[in-house]
C-alpha beads as a LAMMPS data file, in Angstrom:
LAMMPS data file: protein, C-alpha beads

125 atoms
124 bonds

1 atom types
1 bond types

-500.0 500.0 xlo xhi
-500.0 500.0 ylo yhi
-500.0 500.0 zlo zhi

Masses

1 110.0

Atoms # bond

1 1 1 0.495 0.800 -10.652
2 1 1 -2.575 2.788 -11.647
3 1 1 -4.749 -0.301 -12.087
4 1 1 -3.635 -1.788 -8.767
5 1 1 -4.522 1.430 -6.934
6 1 1 -7.848 1.586 -8.801
7 1 1 -8.765 -1.932 -7.631
8 1 1 -7.637 -1.101 -4.080
9 1 1 -9.727 2.069 -3.810
10 1 1 -12.785 0.546 -5.516
11 1 1 -12.966 -2.230 -2.901
12 1 1 -12.278 0.049 0.079
13 1 1 -15.174 0.677 2.488
14 1 1 -15.278 3.368 5.183
15 1 1 -17.681 5.425 7.305
16 1 1 -17.923 9.176 7.758
17 1 1 -19.349 10.339 11.074
18 1 1 -20.670 13.882 11.570
19 1 1 -21.810 15.497 14.814
20 1 1 -24.263 18.397 14.652
21 1 1 -25.184 20.632 17.537
22 1 1 -28.408 22.226 16.377
23 1 1 -27.693 23.149 12.754
24 1 1 -23.951 23.719 13.296
25 1 1 -21.450 21.046 12.236
26 1 1 -19.148 20.441 15.211
27 1 1 -16.892 17.557 14.123
28 1 1 -16.291 15.195 11.203
29 1 1 -14.358 11.930 11.562
30 1 1 -13.501 9.306 8.988
31 1 1 -11.701 6.521 10.864
32 1 1 -12.219 7.568 14.498
33 1 1 -15.188 8.527 16.634
34 1 1 -16.446 12.100 16.523
35 1 1 -15.878 14.399 19.459
36 1 1 -19.106 15.249 21.233
37 1 1 -19.903 18.827 22.145
38 1 1 -20.464 20.073 25.700
39 1 1 -24.172 20.549 25.026
40 1 1 -24.694 16.791 24.686
41 1 1 -23.509 16.095 28.242
42 1 1 -25.849 18.795 29.536
43 1 1 -28.598 17.438 27.295
44 1 1 -28.444 14.029 28.974
45 1 1 -28.988 15.710 32.333
46 1 1 -31.962 17.643 30.948
47 1 1 -33.438 14.624 29.113
48 1 1 -36.238 14.309 31.624
49 1 1 -37.359 17.918 31.077
50 1 1 -37.051 18.269 27.298
51 1 1 -37.760 15.327 25.043
52 1 1 -36.370 16.843 21.822
53 1 1 -32.559 16.675 21.662
54 1 1 -30.632 19.420 19.923
55 1 1 -27.552 17.317 19.120
56 1 1 -27.543 14.617 16.474
57 1 1 -25.065 12.280 14.798
58 1 1 -25.063 11.360 11.121
59 1 1 -23.231 8.319 9.797
60 1 1 -22.548 7.957 6.067
61 1 1 -21.303 4.544 4.941
62 1 1 -19.325 4.343 1.692
63 1 1 -19.386 0.717 0.551
64 1 1 -16.837 -0.740 -1.845
65 1 1 -17.321 -3.565 -4.302
66 1 1 -17.588 -7.129 -3.041
67 1 1 -17.681 -8.718 -6.496
68 1 1 -13.896 -9.034 -6.836
69 1 1 -13.598 -11.778 -4.228
70 1 1 -12.748 -14.962 -6.132
71 1 1 -11.065 -18.091 -4.883
72 1 1 -8.898 -20.470 -6.894
73 1 1 -11.294 -23.268 -5.934
74 1 1 -14.250 -21.442 -7.530
75 1 1 -12.869 -22.239 -10.999
76 1 1 -13.397 -25.587 -12.729
77 1 1 -10.506 -27.975 -13.461
78 1 1 -9.726 -26.649 -16.959
79 1 1 -9.635 -23.059 -15.754
80 1 1 -7.368 -24.044 -12.848
81 1 1 -4.993 -25.822 -15.236
82 1 1 -4.954 -22.783 -17.543
83 1 1 -4.192 -20.370 -14.687
84 1 1 -1.483 -22.668 -13.336
85 1 1 0.180 -23.033 -16.750
86 1 1 0.116 -19.248 -17.369
87 1 1 1.594 -18.616 -13.917
88 1 1 4.291 -21.281 -14.382
89 1 1 5.290 -20.032 -17.837
90 1 1 5.385 -16.418 -16.627
91 1 1 7.637 -17.290 -13.686
92 1 1 10.029 -19.249 -15.931
93 1 1 10.033 -16.504 -18.570
94 1 1 12.670 -14.444 -16.818
95 1 1 16.201 -15.709 -16.405
96 1 1 18.392 -14.748 -13.518
97 1 1 21.492 -12.650 -13.950
98 1 1 24.506 -14.932 -14.446
99 1 1 27.196 -14.798 -11.827
100 1 1 30.040 -12.541 -12.784
101 1 1 33.212 -14.608 -13.072
102 1 1 36.406 -12.751 -12.282
103 1 1 39.330 -14.959 -13.372
104 1 1 42.033 -12.899 -11.632
105 1 1 40.375 -12.450 -8.276
106 1 1 43.132 -14.113 -6.242
107 1 1 45.991 -12.713 -8.348
108 1 1 48.024 -9.875 -6.938
109 1 1 50.311 -7.850 -9.240
110 1 1 54.054 -8.176 -8.802
111 1 1 55.917 -5.683 -6.690
112 1 1 57.759 -3.141 -8.857
113 1 1 61.408 -2.869 -7.949
114 1 1 62.239 -0.253 -10.557
115 1 1 60.129 2.124 -12.590
116 1 1 60.388 0.627 -16.107
117 1 1 58.978 3.708 -17.851
118 1 1 61.728 5.897 -16.482
119 1 1 64.420 3.304 -17.239
120 1 1 63.307 3.002 -20.860
121 1 1 62.626 6.762 -21.000
122 1 1 59.130 6.305 -22.413
123 1 1 57.045 9.380 -21.577
124 1 1 53.557 10.296 -22.675
125 1 1 53.309 13.794 -24.062

Bonds

1 1 1 2
2 1 2 3
3 1 3 4
4 1 4 5
5 1 5 6
6 1 6 7
7 1 7 8
8 1 8 9
9 1 9 10
10 1 10 11
11 1 11 12
12 1 12 13
13 1 13 14
14 1 14 15
15 1 15 16
16 1 16 17
17 1 17 18
18 1 18 19
19 1 19 20
20 1 20 21
21 1 21 22
22 1 22 23
23 1 23 24
24 1 24 25
25 1 25 26
26 1 26 27
27 1 27 28
28 1 28 29
29 1 29 30
30 1 30 31
31 1 31 32
32 1 32 33
33 1 33 34
34 1 34 35
35 1 35 36
36 1 36 37
37 1 37 38
38 1 38 39
39 1 39 40
40 1 40 41
41 1 41 42
42 1 42 43
43 1 43 44
44 1 44 45
45 1 45 46
46 1 46 47
47 1 47 48
48 1 48 49
49 1 49 50
50 1 50 51
51 1 51 52
52 1 52 53
53 1 53 54
54 1 54 55
55 1 55 56
56 1 56 57
57 1 57 58
58 1 58 59
59 1 59 60
60 1 60 61
61 1 61 62
62 1 62 63
63 1 63 64
64 1 64 65
65 1 65 66
66 1 66 67
67 1 67 68
68 1 68 69
69 1 69 70
70 1 70 71
71 1 71 72
72 1 72 73
73 1 73 74
74 1 74 75
75 1 75 76
76 1 76 77
77 1 77 78
78 1 78 79
79 1 79 80
80 1 80 81
81 1 81 82
82 1 82 83
83 1 83 84
84 1 84 85
85 1 85 86
86 1 86 87
87 1 87 88
88 1 88 89
89 1 89 90
90 1 90 91
91 1 91 92
92 1 92 93
93 1 93 94
94 1 94 95
95 1 95 96
96 1 96 97
97 1 97 98
98 1 98 99
99 1 99 100
100 1 100 101
101 1 101 102
102 1 102 103
103 1 103 104
104 1 104 105
105 1 105 106
106 1 106 107
107 1 107 108
108 1 108 109
109 1 109 110
110 1 110 111
111 1 111 112
112 1 112 113
113 1 113 114
114 1 114 115
115 1 115 116
116 1 116 117
117 1 117 118
118 1 118 119
119 1 119 120
120 1 120 121
121 1 121 122
122 1 122 123
123 1 123 124
124 1 124 125
């Protein structure tokens, strides 16, 4: 379980977006877009007057490994035969659970007319 999660997280890629208004961090988003501040909408209106914007966005990309992508066709014939034989022997290694046979499944016990224990006066003490 640990190794499977290690491979999953080592190949995972994602981006982290940050929005700064001046020197103040306004919003951070990992999988969605960042929320823009109100100053940016006003800044677009004042773009003709001031050329230097006060809001900025930073995008950090965390790349995962791409080296783990292998296809079965990338191997030569001997390697393919080896992988196939290992897979086939592993699958046939485990036996299924045998069906449980109940010989008296359709048998119903006889109806008791008299209580034999009381008639024979056999009591457990």
